[in-house]
gemmi code that builds the backbone of each chain (N, CA, C; Angstrom):
import gemmi

chains = {
    "A": [
        ("MET", (120.005, 88.653, 54.491), (119.631, 87.927, 55.710), (120.835, 87.179, 56.290)),
        ("LYS", (120.765, 86.956, 57.592), (121.852, 86.207, 58.255), (121.409, 84.756, 58.486)),
        ("TYR", (122.290, 83.867, 58.153), (121.967, 82.440, 58.229), (122.917, 81.673, 59.145)),
        ("THR", (122.360, 80.653, 59.786), (123.160, 79.616, 60.452), (122.864, 78.310, 59.721)),
        ("LEU", (123.903, 77.590, 59.339), (123.694, 76.287, 58.704), (124.208, 75.189, 59.639)),
        ("ALA", (123.598, 74.026, 59.569), (124.087, 72.888, 60.359), (124.210, 71.669, 59.456)),
        ("ILE", (125.348, 70.994, 59.570), (125.636, 69.807, 58.767), (125.661, 68.598, 59.700)),
        ("HIS", (124.793, 67.619, 59.435), (124.689, 66.467, 60.340), (125.252, 65.169, 59.782)),
        ("GLY", (125.638, 65.160, 58.495), (126.036, 63.895, 57.882), (127.539, 63.791, 57.651)),
        ("ALA", (128.049, 62.551, 57.726), (129.455, 62.283, 57.470), (129.724, 62.272, 55.965)),
        ("PRO", (130.977, 62.516, 55.553), (131.317, 62.391, 54.138), (131.006, 60.967, 53.655)),
        ("TYR", (130.502, 60.841, 52.453), (130.204, 59.553, 51.804), (129.023, 58.803, 52.423)),
        ("ALA", (128.466, 59.304, 53.540), (127.336, 58.618, 54.157), (126.017, 59.270, 53.759)),
        ("SER", (126.082, 60.520, 53.341), (124.880, 61.230, 52.909), (125.313, 62.426, 52.077)),
        ("GLN", (124.330, 63.141, 51.524), (124.661, 64.330, 50.732), (124.528, 65.609, 51.546)),
        ("SER", (124.532, 65.442, 52.862), (124.392, 66.578, 53.766), (125.374, 67.704, 53.414)),
        ("ALA", (126.639, 67.350, 53.204), (127.659, 68.374, 52.943), (127.482, 69.009, 51.562)),
        ("GLN", (127.216, 68.186, 50.541), (127.031, 68.739, 49.187), (125.889, 69.757, 49.185)),
        ("HIS", (124.768, 69.379, 49.824), (123.611, 70.275, 49.838), (123.899, 71.539, 50.644)),
        ("GLY", (124.568, 71.354, 51.769), (124.904, 72.505, 52.610), (125.840, 73.469, 51.905)),
        ("LEU", (126.846, 72.898, 51.235), (127.810, 73.734, 50.501), (127.133, 74.489, 49.366)),
        ("ALA", (126.262, 73.801, 48.631), (125.584, 74.443, 47.503), (124.752, 75.622, 47.990)),
        ("LEU", (124.061, 75.418, 49.111), (123.262, 76.532, 49.638), (124.174, 77.662, 50.111)),
        ("ALA", (125.249, 77.292, 50.799), (126.169, 78.312, 51.319), (126.713, 79.164, 50.171)),
        ("GLN", (127.128, 78.504, 49.084), (127.694, 79.250, 47.953), (126.633, 80.150, 47.315)),
        ("ALA", (125.405, 79.645, 47.202), (124.319, 80.448, 46.613), (123.989, 81.648, 47.496)),
        ("LEU", (124.003, 81.428, 48.817), (123.685, 82.531, 49.743), (124.726, 83.635, 49.630)),
        ("LEU", (126.008, 83.230, 49.594), (127.074, 84.238, 49.534), (127.031, 84.979, 48.199)),
        ("ALA", (126.698, 84.240, 47.119), (126.614, 84.865, 45.799), (125.524, 85.949, 45.779)),
        ("GLN", (124.507, 85.763, 46.619), (123.426, 86.762, 46.670), (123.606, 87.744, 47.833)),
        ("GLU", (124.813, 87.787, 48.344), (125.204, 88.738, 49.385), (124.447, 88.596, 50.703)),
        ("HIS", (124.036, 87.369, 50.997), (123.556, 87.091, 52.351), (124.774, 86.818, 53.228)),
        ("THR", (124.544, 86.754, 54.533), (125.642, 86.474, 55.458), (125.434, 85.116, 56.101)),
        ("ILE", (126.508, 84.330, 56.169), (126.448, 83.081, 56.940), (127.284, 83.297, 58.188)),
        ("GLU", (126.589, 83.322, 59.301), (127.248, 83.585, 60.578), (128.168, 82.412, 60.949)),
        ("ARG", (127.616, 81.210, 60.783), (128.365, 80.046, 61.265), (127.808, 78.787, 60.601)),
        ("VAL", (128.710, 77.874, 60.238), (128.271, 76.528, 59.845), (128.623, 75.629, 61.024)),
        ("PHE", (127.621, 74.942, 61.547), (127.843, 74.113, 62.734), (127.819, 72.640, 62.327)),
        ("PHE", (128.887, 71.940, 62.652), (129.015, 70.517, 62.298), (128.674, 69.684, 63.530)),
        ("PHE", (127.597, 68.893, 63.406), (127.035, 68.194, 64.565), (126.831, 66.721, 64.200)),
        ("HIS", (126.630, 65.883, 65.204), (126.491, 64.436, 64.993), (127.685, 63.943, 64.143)),
        ("GLU", (127.412, 63.084, 63.127), (128.521, 62.583, 62.290), (129.045, 63.655, 61.329)),
        ("GLY", (128.396, 64.803, 61.301), (128.869, 65.921, 60.479), (130.249, 66.400, 60.890)),
        ("VAL", (130.675, 66.068, 62.117), (131.999, 66.498, 62.583), (133.121, 65.906, 61.714)),
        ("TYR", (132.846, 64.750, 61.081), (133.878, 64.121, 60.235), (134.222, 64.966, 59.009)),
        ("GLN", (133.357, 65.936, 58.665), (133.673, 66.839, 57.544), (134.971, 67.600, 57.812)),
        ("ALA", (135.305, 67.757, 59.104), (136.455, 68.569, 59.490), (137.742, 67.767, 59.651)),
        ("LEU", (137.707, 66.484, 59.309), (138.915, 65.656, 59.433), (139.972, 66.089, 58.424)),
        ("SER", (141.156, 66.412, 58.918), (142.225, 66.878, 58.026), (142.883, 65.742, 57.252)),
        ("THR", (142.673, 64.508, 57.718), (143.403, 63.369, 57.150), (142.691, 62.738, 55.964)),
        ("ARG", (141.633, 63.367, 55.483), (140.890, 62.788, 54.360), (141.678, 62.927, 53.054)),
        ("VAL", (141.695, 61.866, 52.271), (142.341, 61.892, 50.956), (141.246, 61.744, 49.901)),
        ("VAL", (141.170, 62.699, 48.985), (140.096, 62.681, 47.985), (140.475, 61.775, 46.820)),
        ("PRO", (139.659, 60.765, 46.530), (139.941, 59.912, 45.370), (139.894, 60.736, 44.084)),
        ("GLN", (140.717, 60.326, 43.117), (140.767, 61.048, 41.854), (139.388, 61.115, 41.206)),
        ("GLY", (139.065, 62.275, 40.673), (137.789, 62.428, 39.982), (136.619, 62.726, 40.905)),
        ("GLU", (136.897, 62.811, 42.212), (135.807, 63.121, 43.152), (135.954, 64.535, 43.700)),
        ("GLU", (134.810, 65.046, 44.142), (134.750, 66.412, 44.633), (135.521, 66.556, 45.952)),
        ("ASP", (136.348, 67.596, 46.040), (137.101, 67.853, 47.271), (136.283, 68.755, 48.195)),
        ("LEU", (135.423, 68.102, 48.999), (134.508, 68.867, 49.857), (135.259, 69.645, 50.926)),
        ("LEU", (136.339, 69.037, 51.437), (137.078, 69.700, 52.506), (137.597, 71.064, 52.029)),
        ("SER", (138.206, 71.086, 50.822), (138.732, 72.360, 50.300), (137.613, 73.377, 50.106)),
        ("LYS", (136.444, 72.878, 49.706), (135.327, 73.807, 49.497), (134.857, 74.431, 50.807)),
        ("TRP", (134.831, 73.618, 51.871), (134.513, 74.195, 53.189), (135.579, 75.225, 53.558)),
        ("GLN", (136.833, 74.860, 53.327), (137.918, 75.753, 53.733), (137.879, 77.075, 52.963)),
        ("GLU", (137.452, 77.002, 51.687), (137.282, 78.243, 50.922), (136.263, 79.153, 51.589)),
        ("LEU", (135.169, 78.546, 52.057), (134.161, 79.340, 52.772), (134.781, 79.963, 54.015)),
        ("GLY", (135.597, 79.151, 54.700), (136.283, 79.646, 55.897), (137.152, 80.850, 55.583)),
        ("GLN", (137.821, 80.789, 54.434), (138.682, 81.913, 54.031), (137.861, 83.161, 53.720)),
        ("HIS", (136.586, 82.959, 53.364), (135.706, 84.096, 53.096), (134.983, 84.571, 54.352)),
        ("GLY", (135.461, 84.153, 55.502), (134.930, 84.691, 56.748), (133.779, 83.912, 57.356)),
        ("VAL", (133.414, 82.765, 56.755), (132.358, 81.944, 57.363), (132.999, 81.100, 58.467)),
        ("GLU", (132.421, 81.150, 59.670), (132.995, 80.373, 60.767), (132.591, 78.903, 60.632)),
        ("LEU", (133.579, 78.031, 60.587), (133.327, 76.596, 60.487), (133.485, 76.008, 61.884)),
        ("ALA", (132.358, 75.766, 62.549), (132.366, 75.409, 63.963), (132.003, 73.942, 64.148)),
        ("VAL", (132.879, 73.201, 64.770), (132.660, 71.770, 64.999), (132.285, 71.572, 66.464)),
        ("CYS", (131.192, 70.839, 66.703), (130.780, 70.550, 68.083), (131.933, 69.837, 68.799)),
        ("ILE", (132.411, 70.438, 69.882), (133.613, 69.890, 70.531), (133.338, 68.529, 71.175)),
        ("ALA", (132.180, 68.391, 71.807), (131.868, 67.111, 72.469), (131.734, 66.008, 71.416)),
        ("GLY", (131.012, 66.325, 70.337), (130.818, 65.356, 69.261), (132.095, 65.097, 68.490)),
        ("GLY", (132.935, 66.114, 68.362), (134.165, 66.005, 67.596), (135.215, 65.161, 68.286)),
        ("ILE", (135.507, 65.496, 69.544), (136.634, 64.803, 70.179), (136.325, 63.322, 70.418)),
        ("LYS", (135.049, 63.017, 70.681), (134.742, 61.586, 70.902), (134.850, 60.784, 69.612)),
        ("ARG", (134.773, 61.494, 68.471), (134.897, 60.800, 67.182), (136.305, 60.955, 66.601)),
        ("GLY", (137.195, 61.551, 67.360), (138.584, 61.629, 66.913), (138.935, 62.861, 66.118)),
        ("VAL", (138.041, 63.858, 66.103), (138.353, 65.112, 65.419), (138.900, 66.064, 66.484)),
        ("ILE", (140.220, 66.156, 66.579), (140.810, 66.929, 67.675), (141.781, 67.995, 67.168)),
        ("SER", (141.725, 69.137, 67.813), (142.627, 70.245, 67.500), (143.972, 69.990, 68.181)),
        ("GLU", (144.939, 70.841, 67.879), (146.257, 70.715, 68.511), (146.140, 70.858, 70.036)),
        ("GLU", (145.296, 71.813, 70.451), (145.091, 72.031, 71.891), (144.536, 70.770, 72.571)),
        ("GLU", (143.550, 70.151, 71.935), (142.954, 68.940, 72.513), (143.927, 67.762, 72.435)),
        ("ARG", (144.732, 67.749, 71.379), (145.749, 66.701, 71.253), (146.661, 66.724, 72.474)),
        ("GLN", (147.068, 67.941, 72.856), (147.951, 68.062, 74.018), (147.220, 67.676, 75.297)),
        ("ARG", (145.970, 68.176, 75.426), (145.202, 67.909, 76.643), (145.014, 66.406, 76.854)),
        ("TYR", (144.699, 65.667, 75.798), (144.409, 64.231, 75.922), (145.601, 63.353, 75.552)),
        ("GLU", (146.740, 64.008, 75.314), (147.990, 63.302, 75.028), (147.842, 62.293, 73.894)),
        ("LYS", (147.300, 62.774, 72.772), (147.178, 61.926, 71.585), (148.381, 62.168, 70.677)),
        ("GLN", (148.601, 61.209, 69.753), (149.780, 61.278, 68.907), (149.711, 62.425, 67.892)),
        ("SER", (148.523, 62.625, 67.321), (148.416, 63.675, 66.307), (147.043, 64.333, 66.353)),
        ("SER", (147.008, 65.564, 65.889), (145.723, 66.255, 65.804), (145.102, 65.954, 64.444)),
        ("SER", (143.825, 66.246, 64.284), (143.138, 65.845, 63.052), (142.125, 66.880, 62.568)),
        ("LEU", (142.114, 68.047, 63.201), (141.152, 69.084, 62.809), (141.744, 69.902, 61.663)),
        ("ALA", (141.023, 69.961, 60.547), (141.527, 70.673, 59.371), (141.582, 72.181, 59.629)),
        ("GLU", (142.464, 72.824, 58.867), (142.627, 74.278, 58.964), (141.300, 74.985, 58.669)),
        ("HIS", (141.087, 76.098, 59.312), (139.886, 76.948, 59.180), (138.678, 76.441, 59.963)),
        ("PHE", (138.779, 75.260, 60.570), (137.700, 74.773, 61.437), (138.091, 75.049, 62.887)),
        ("THR", (137.077, 75.261, 63.742), (137.365, 75.378, 65.175), (136.432, 74.453, 65.952)),
        ("LEU", (136.907, 73.973, 67.088), (136.068, 73.179, 67.984), (135.382, 74.137, 68.945)),
        ("VAL", (134.056, 74.056, 69.030), (133.307, 74.967, 69.908), (132.252, 74.189, 70.685)),
        ("GLY", (131.765, 74.802, 71.747), (130.707, 74.179, 72.551), (129.345, 74.338, 71.900)),
        ("LEU", (128.374, 73.570, 72.414), (127.010, 73.643, 71.876), (126.388, 75.027, 72.047)),
        ("GLY", (126.901, 75.777, 73.019), (126.409, 77.146, 73.225), (126.574, 77.996, 71.976)),
        ("GLN", (127.628, 77.669, 71.178), (127.870, 78.431, 69.947), (126.819, 78.124, 68.886)),
        ("LEU", (126.219, 76.945, 68.943), (125.100, 76.635, 68.038), (123.892, 77.487, 68.438)),
        ("ILE", (123.614, 77.492, 69.736), (122.431, 78.215, 70.221), (122.597, 79.722, 70.002)),
        ("SER", (123.785, 80.257, 70.282), (123.941, 81.706, 70.104), (123.873, 82.082, 68.630)),
        ("ALA", (124.383, 81.219, 67.737), (124.259, 81.511, 66.298), (122.784, 81.517, 65.892)),
        ("ILE", (122.022, 80.560, 66.413), (120.581, 80.517, 66.108), (119.906, 81.794, 66.602)),
        ("ASN", (120.278, 82.223, 67.811), (119.671, 83.431, 68.385), (120.002, 84.688, 67.602)),
        ("GLU", (121.190, 84.710, 66.983), (121.651, 85.944, 66.349), (121.344, 86.017, 64.862)),
        ("THR", (120.775, 84.956, 64.285), (120.558, 84.975, 62.834), (119.063, 84.872, 62.499)),
        ("ASP", (118.748, 85.200, 61.243), (117.348, 85.184, 60.813), (116.856, 83.779, 60.518)),
        ("ARG", (117.762, 82.936, 60.015), (117.343, 81.599, 59.600), (118.344, 80.552, 60.058)),
        ("TYR", (117.806, 79.396, 60.493), (118.638, 78.231, 60.823), (118.244, 77.129, 59.852)),
        ("ILE", (119.185, 76.638, 59.094), (118.871, 75.589, 58.110), (119.762, 74.382, 58.348)),
        ("GLU", (119.121, 73.214, 58.471), (119.822, 72.001, 58.869), (119.879, 71.023, 57.697)),
        ("PHE", (120.988, 70.347, 57.564), (121.155, 69.341, 56.518), (121.342, 67.984, 57.175)),
        ("PRO", (120.247, 67.218, 57.306), (120.303, 65.957, 58.050), (121.134, 64.897, 57.339)),
        ("ALA", (121.510, 63.894, 58.095), (122.317, 62.803, 57.547), (121.457, 61.943, 56.630)),
    ],
    "B": [
        ("MET", (113.952, 86.048, 73.058), (114.586, 84.734, 72.887), (113.788, 83.847, 71.953)),
        ("LYS", (114.487, 82.950, 71.299), (113.811, 82.164, 70.265), (113.125, 80.921, 70.822)),
        ("LYS", (112.057, 80.545, 70.125), (111.370, 79.292, 70.465), (112.023, 78.175, 69.641)),
        ("MET", (112.542, 77.180, 70.333), (113.276, 76.098, 69.663), (112.606, 74.771, 69.954)),
        ("LEU", (112.352, 74.030, 68.882), (111.808, 72.685, 69.043), (112.858, 71.659, 68.626)),
        ("PHE", (113.169, 70.746, 69.525), (114.096, 69.652, 69.219), (113.252, 68.412, 68.914)),
        ("VAL", (113.498, 67.806, 67.761), (112.717, 66.637, 67.362), (113.583, 65.390, 67.495)),
        ("ILE", (113.109, 64.452, 68.306), (113.846, 63.211, 68.555), (113.102, 62.097, 67.824)),
        ("SER", (113.712, 61.542, 66.782), (112.964, 60.553, 65.996), (113.720, 59.248, 65.763)),
        ("ASN", (114.889, 59.106, 66.346), (115.650, 57.858, 66.217), (115.393, 56.933, 67.405)),
        ("THR", (115.662, 55.642, 67.203), (115.652, 54.739, 68.366), (116.745, 55.226, 69.319)),
        ("PRO", (116.527, 55.056, 70.627), (117.437, 55.700, 71.583), (118.897, 55.249, 71.509)),
        ("TYR", (119.171, 54.010, 71.099), (120.549, 53.523, 71.211), (121.201, 53.114, 69.886)),
        ("ALA", (120.505, 53.358, 68.754), (121.084, 52.974, 67.459), (122.282, 53.860, 67.122)),
        ("ASN", (122.225, 55.097, 67.564), (123.362, 56.019, 67.406), (123.308, 56.973, 68.593)),
        ("THR", (124.138, 58.006, 68.586), (124.137, 58.898, 69.751), (123.360, 60.191, 69.468)),
        ("HIS", (122.561, 60.201, 68.393), (121.854, 61.442, 68.036), (120.903, 61.906, 69.128)),
        ("ASN", (120.154, 60.955, 69.728), (119.186, 61.378, 70.745), (119.893, 62.032, 71.923)),
        ("ALA", (120.976, 61.397, 72.386), (121.715, 61.954, 73.520), (122.280, 63.327, 73.149)),
        ("GLU", (122.821, 63.445, 71.926), (123.421, 64.716, 71.505), (122.363, 65.817, 71.359)),
        ("LEU", (121.189, 65.439, 70.847), (120.118, 66.432, 70.719), (119.605, 66.869, 72.090)),
        ("LEU", (119.526, 65.916, 73.031), (119.079, 66.285, 74.382), (120.084, 67.235, 75.028)),
        ("GLU", (121.378, 66.987, 74.784), (122.402, 67.910, 75.310), (122.211, 69.308, 74.711)),
        ("ALA", (121.946, 69.349, 73.393), (121.736, 70.644, 72.735), (120.500, 71.344, 73.307)),
        ("ALA", (119.442, 70.568, 73.594), (118.219, 71.147, 74.160), (118.500, 71.764, 75.535)),
        ("MET", (119.312, 71.061, 76.328), (119.651, 71.578, 77.657), (120.437, 72.878, 77.535)),
        ("VAL", (121.385, 72.901, 76.589), (122.180, 74.123, 76.379), (121.259, 75.258, 75.884)),
        ("GLY", (120.297, 74.905, 75.017), (119.322, 75.895, 74.546), (118.597, 76.550, 75.714)),
        ("ALA", (118.210, 75.726, 76.699), (117.502, 76.250, 77.871), (118.426, 77.096, 78.740)),
        ("VAL", (119.699, 76.660, 78.859), (120.676, 77.438, 79.639), (120.849, 78.826, 79.020)),
        ("PHE", (120.745, 78.908, 77.677), (120.861, 80.187, 76.973), (119.515, 80.907, 76.882)),
        ("ASP", (118.584, 80.556, 77.764), (117.285, 81.228, 77.859), (116.377, 81.021, 76.659)),
        ("GLY", (116.634, 80.009, 75.850), (115.710, 79.694, 74.761), (114.424, 79.104, 75.327)),
        ("ILE", (113.334, 79.239, 74.567), (112.078, 78.620, 74.973), (112.053, 77.260, 74.287)),
        ("VAL", (112.454, 76.235, 75.049), (112.763, 74.934, 74.460), (111.593, 73.949, 74.604)),
        ("SER", (111.239, 73.294, 73.509), (110.302, 72.172, 73.538), (110.983, 70.967, 72.905)),
        ("ILE", (110.540, 69.780, 73.292), (111.065, 68.556, 72.674), (109.887, 67.716, 72.209)),
        ("LEU", (109.975, 67.229, 70.965), (108.932, 66.354, 70.415), (109.548, 64.988, 70.094)),
        ("PHE", (108.984, 63.940, 70.682), (109.419, 62.569, 70.393), (108.466, 61.997, 69.362)),
        ("ARG", (109.013, 61.519, 68.248), (108.136, 60.908, 67.241), (108.858, 59.782, 66.506)),
        ("ASP", (108.097, 59.058, 65.683), (108.619, 57.858, 65.028), (109.307, 56.971, 66.085)),
        ("ASP", (110.472, 56.380, 65.756), (111.134, 55.500, 66.730), (111.669, 56.268, 67.944)),
        ("GLY", (111.669, 57.575, 67.877), (112.100, 58.398, 69.012), (111.263, 58.162, 70.258)),
        ("VAL", (110.008, 57.692, 70.088), (109.148, 57.467, 71.261), (109.681, 56.332, 72.146)),
        ("TYR", (110.520, 55.444, 71.596), (111.129, 54.395, 72.442), (111.992, 55.009, 73.549)),
        ("SER", (112.438, 56.255, 73.333), (113.230, 56.944, 74.364), (112.444, 57.122, 75.654)),
        ("LEU", (111.100, 57.050, 75.552), (110.251, 57.353, 76.706), (109.945, 56.124, 77.561)),
        ("LEU", (110.431, 54.951, 77.134), (110.163, 53.737, 77.914), (110.930, 53.747, 79.238)),
        ("PRO", (110.297, 53.182, 80.295), (110.989, 53.125, 81.593), (112.031, 51.995, 81.624)),
        ("ASP", (112.781, 51.926, 82.697), (113.743, 50.838, 82.952), (114.786, 50.656, 81.854)),
        ("GLN", (115.374, 51.745, 81.408), (116.457, 51.639, 80.425), (117.787, 51.497, 81.165)),
        ("HIS", (118.675, 50.696, 80.601), (119.992, 50.495, 81.212), (121.073, 50.647, 80.155)),
        ("GLY", (121.354, 51.872, 79.782), (122.366, 52.154, 78.770), (123.731, 51.585, 79.114)),
        ("GLU", (124.013, 51.502, 80.428), (125.340, 51.041, 80.871), (125.628, 49.604, 80.394)),
        ("LEU", (124.577, 48.825, 80.168), (124.779, 47.443, 79.723), (125.374, 47.374, 78.323)),
        ("ILE", (125.182, 48.440, 77.533), (125.804, 48.468, 76.203), (126.776, 49.644, 76.097)),
        ("GLY", (127.229, 50.129, 77.249), (128.261, 51.162, 77.269), (127.803, 52.502, 76.739)),
        ("GLN", (126.523, 52.816, 76.899), (126.018, 54.114, 76.443), (125.326, 54.864, 77.577)),
        ("LYS", (125.155, 56.172, 77.354), (124.399, 56.971, 78.319), (122.953, 56.503, 78.334)),
        ("THR", (122.350, 56.470, 79.517), (120.951, 56.066, 79.622), (120.062, 57.259, 79.294)),
        ("ILE", (119.310, 57.114, 78.184), (118.488, 58.231, 77.714), (117.420, 58.616, 78.750)),
        ("SER", (116.813, 57.610, 79.391), (115.754, 57.942, 80.355), (116.308, 58.751, 81.526)),
        ("LYS", (117.569, 58.518, 81.884), (118.181, 59.326, 82.962), (118.365, 60.762, 82.500)),
        ("MET", (118.782, 60.927, 81.229), (118.929, 62.285, 80.694), (117.580, 63.002, 80.703)),
        ("LEU", (116.522, 62.247, 80.359), (115.185, 62.864, 80.330), (114.767, 63.336, 81.711)),
        ("SER", (115.098, 62.523, 82.722), (114.657, 62.921, 84.065), (115.432, 64.137, 84.565)),
        ("ALA", (116.564, 64.454, 83.896), (117.324, 65.653, 84.294), (116.775, 66.921, 83.638)),
        ("LEU", (115.891, 66.757, 82.631), (115.431, 67.935, 81.877), (114.768, 69.011, 82.738)),
        ("PRO", (113.890, 68.638, 83.710), (113.264, 69.684, 84.533), (114.288, 70.557, 85.276)),
        ("THR", (115.432, 69.970, 85.627), (116.498, 70.738, 86.287), (116.971, 71.882, 85.381)),
        ("TYR", (116.907, 71.643, 84.065), (117.313, 72.664, 83.090), (116.115, 73.522, 82.650)),
        ("GLU", (115.007, 73.344, 83.352), (113.763, 74.046, 83.017), (113.284, 73.736, 81.602)),
        ("VAL", (113.554, 72.522, 81.153), (112.963, 72.046, 79.899), (111.746, 71.222, 80.301)),
        ("GLU", (110.575, 71.837, 80.204), (109.373, 71.164, 80.713), (108.311, 70.941, 79.653)),
        ("ARG", (108.569, 71.468, 78.431), (107.578, 71.272, 77.355), (107.974, 70.039, 76.554)),
        ("LEU", (107.455, 68.889, 77.002), (107.799, 67.622, 76.343), (106.558, 67.041, 75.681)),
        ("PHE", (106.706, 66.689, 74.411), (105.571, 66.185, 73.642), (105.940, 64.885, 72.939)),
        ("ALA", (104.924, 64.093, 72.635), (105.162, 62.867, 71.864), (104.059, 62.723, 70.829)),
        ("CYS", (104.390, 62.099, 69.721), (103.421, 61.838, 68.657), (102.523, 60.671, 69.093)),
        ("ALA", (101.224, 60.935, 69.248), (100.286, 59.903, 69.718), (100.260, 58.714, 68.746)),
        ("ASP", (100.269, 59.001, 67.441), (100.239, 57.937, 66.427), (101.451, 57.017, 66.549)),
        ("SER", (102.637, 57.618, 66.745), (103.866, 56.824, 66.843), (103.799, 55.877, 68.037)),
        ("ILE", (103.218, 56.336, 69.143), (103.099, 55.508, 70.354), (102.116, 54.360, 70.108)),
        ("THR", (100.972, 54.689, 69.510), (99.931, 53.686, 69.256), (100.441, 52.609, 68.298)),
        ("LYS", (101.103, 53.035, 67.217), (101.598, 52.086, 66.207), (102.557, 51.077, 66.814)),
        ("ARG", (103.322, 51.507, 67.802), (104.312, 50.620, 68.418), (103.767, 49.939, 69.664)),
        ("ALA", (102.468, 50.155, 69.939), (101.782, 49.532, 71.083), (102.537, 49.765, 72.393)),
        ("LEU", (102.997, 50.996, 72.601), (103.753, 51.297, 73.813), (102.841, 51.903, 74.878)),
        ("THR", (103.198, 51.665, 76.115), (102.543, 52.364, 77.218), (103.593, 53.280, 77.831)),
        ("ILE", (103.351, 54.564, 77.726), (104.327, 55.542, 78.199), (103.924, 56.016, 79.586)),
        ("THR", (104.772, 55.748, 80.552), (104.478, 56.220, 81.911), (105.677, 57.002, 82.420)),
        ("SER", (106.331, 57.683, 81.492), (107.627, 58.262, 81.858), (107.471, 59.495, 82.732)),
        ("SER", (108.470, 59.720, 83.505), (108.588, 60.957, 84.254), (109.869, 61.626, 83.732)),
        ("PRO", (109.932, 62.887, 83.430), (108.877, 63.903, 83.493), (107.724, 63.650, 82.528)),
        ("GLU", (106.638, 64.354, 82.780), (105.416, 64.130, 82.020), (105.556, 64.565, 80.560)),
        ("VAL", (105.005, 63.725, 79.677), (105.051, 63.999, 78.241), (103.617, 64.071, 77.722)),
        ("VAL", (103.308, 65.108, 76.969), (101.951, 65.293, 76.444), (101.866, 64.692, 75.041)),
        ("ALA", (100.922, 63.771, 74.825), (100.748, 63.148, 73.508), (99.952, 64.076, 72.593)),
        ("LEU", (100.424, 64.239, 71.359), (99.789, 65.162, 70.416), (99.356, 64.434, 69.146)),
        ("SER", (98.230, 64.861, 68.593), (97.796, 64.375, 67.277), (98.678, 65.022, 66.209)),
        ("LEU", (98.558, 64.547, 64.965), (99.364, 65.138, 63.889), (99.034, 66.618, 63.705)),
        ("ALA", (97.734, 66.954, 63.808), (97.330, 68.363, 63.654), (97.957, 69.221, 64.750)),
        ("GLU", (97.989, 68.685, 65.970), (98.587, 69.439, 67.081), (100.102, 69.595, 66.896)),
        ("GLN", (100.731, 68.548, 66.322), (102.175, 68.661, 66.058), (102.455, 69.718, 65.004)),
        ("THR", (101.585, 69.771, 63.995), (101.732, 70.786, 62.950), (101.680, 72.177, 63.573)),
        ("ARG", (100.734, 72.350, 64.497), (100.603, 73.649, 65.172), (101.842, 73.948, 66.028)),
        ("LEU", (102.312, 72.918, 66.749), (103.500, 73.097, 67.604), (104.691, 73.546, 66.749)),
        ("ILE", (104.879, 72.897, 65.605), (106.011, 73.223, 64.729), (105.853, 74.638, 64.171)),
        ("ALA", (104.617, 74.990, 63.783), (104.372, 76.318, 63.198), (104.664, 77.449, 64.188)),
        ("GLU", (104.514, 77.160, 65.486), (104.751, 78.185, 66.525), (106.229, 78.497, 66.732)),
        ("GLN", (107.126, 77.616, 66.214), (108.546, 77.732, 66.567), (109.298, 78.724, 65.688)),
        ("ASP", (110.396, 79.250, 66.225), (111.330, 80.010, 65.390), (112.262, 79.053, 64.662)),
        ("VAL", (112.716, 78.010, 65.356), (113.576, 77.015, 64.715), (113.209, 75.599, 65.154)),
        ("VAL", (113.456, 74.656, 64.235), (113.270, 73.237, 64.536), (114.619, 72.562, 64.331)),
        ("ILE", (115.064, 71.832, 65.329), (116.389, 71.208, 65.300), (116.214, 69.691, 65.402)),
        ("GLY", (116.926, 68.963, 64.535), (116.802, 67.503, 64.553), (115.922, 67.016, 63.416)),
        ("ALA", (116.060, 67.674, 62.253), (115.216, 67.324, 61.105), (115.584, 65.944, 60.571)),
        ("GLN", (114.675, 65.358, 59.825), (114.913, 64.055, 59.186), (114.667, 64.212, 57.710)),
        ("LEU", (115.337, 63.395, 56.931), (115.056, 63.417, 55.496), (113.734, 62.722, 55.229)),
    ],
}
model = gemmi.Model(1)
for chain_id, residues in chains.items():
    chain = gemmi.Chain(chain_id)
    for i, (resn, *xyz) in enumerate(residues, 1):
        res = gemmi.Residue()
        res.name, res.seqid = resn, gemmi.SeqId(i, " ")
        for name, pos in zip(("N", "CA", "C"), xyz):
            atom = gemmi.Atom()
            atom.name, atom.element = name, gemmi.Element(name[0])
            atom.pos, atom.b_iso = gemmi.Position(*pos), 0.0
            res.add_atom(atom)
        chain.add_residue(res)
    model.add_chain(chain)
structure = gemmi.Structure()
structure.add_model(model)
structure.setup_entities()
């Protein structure tokens, strides 16, 4: 089956990412397809490249990026992302900011990409904050 | 096209979730989705008249709601229990249909996807 996942919670504020990642890994292990993971609301902070993982804690960012390397699209809501400071190099230039902050393997996309992923997949599963 | 239900359950100005979900609902309609919106729990405060988001530097939710018909989002529902518990009188435009819990269960069961879940 084809799945769309949505992550709504920020790191350390909820277990949205842990639960989403666990499901994503289980789905791929059973040869399902994940079309897109959509990061919405405070979930956009999952894509911050500037996060430093405290010793002994799970590196969620690397785990998302591993999924990205396996062909899962990591899509960050552009409107929600840029207003919270999650900006790509392109947006950095457009808004003349000092540095970009979007981690590798993530892309900033419009809300239309959430809707089209929902339309094209069998299941939409959301991980609230 | 898929039937999508957006559930708005937060107070309108505690965070930007309601505004962001309404934007997603509008985009859903632009992409020809069959979009419904259900206001429940503290989300029903979004339906009160005379909101002035500008006073706290936020988008006015009631203004966003009045733009929904332009996007052909006309299936608007509210949880009757949530309104009664908060002793609210809803006279909002566009029109919102109040539903019992059983009717909400049916509305949710009819959908392909529900967006805006709560723990």
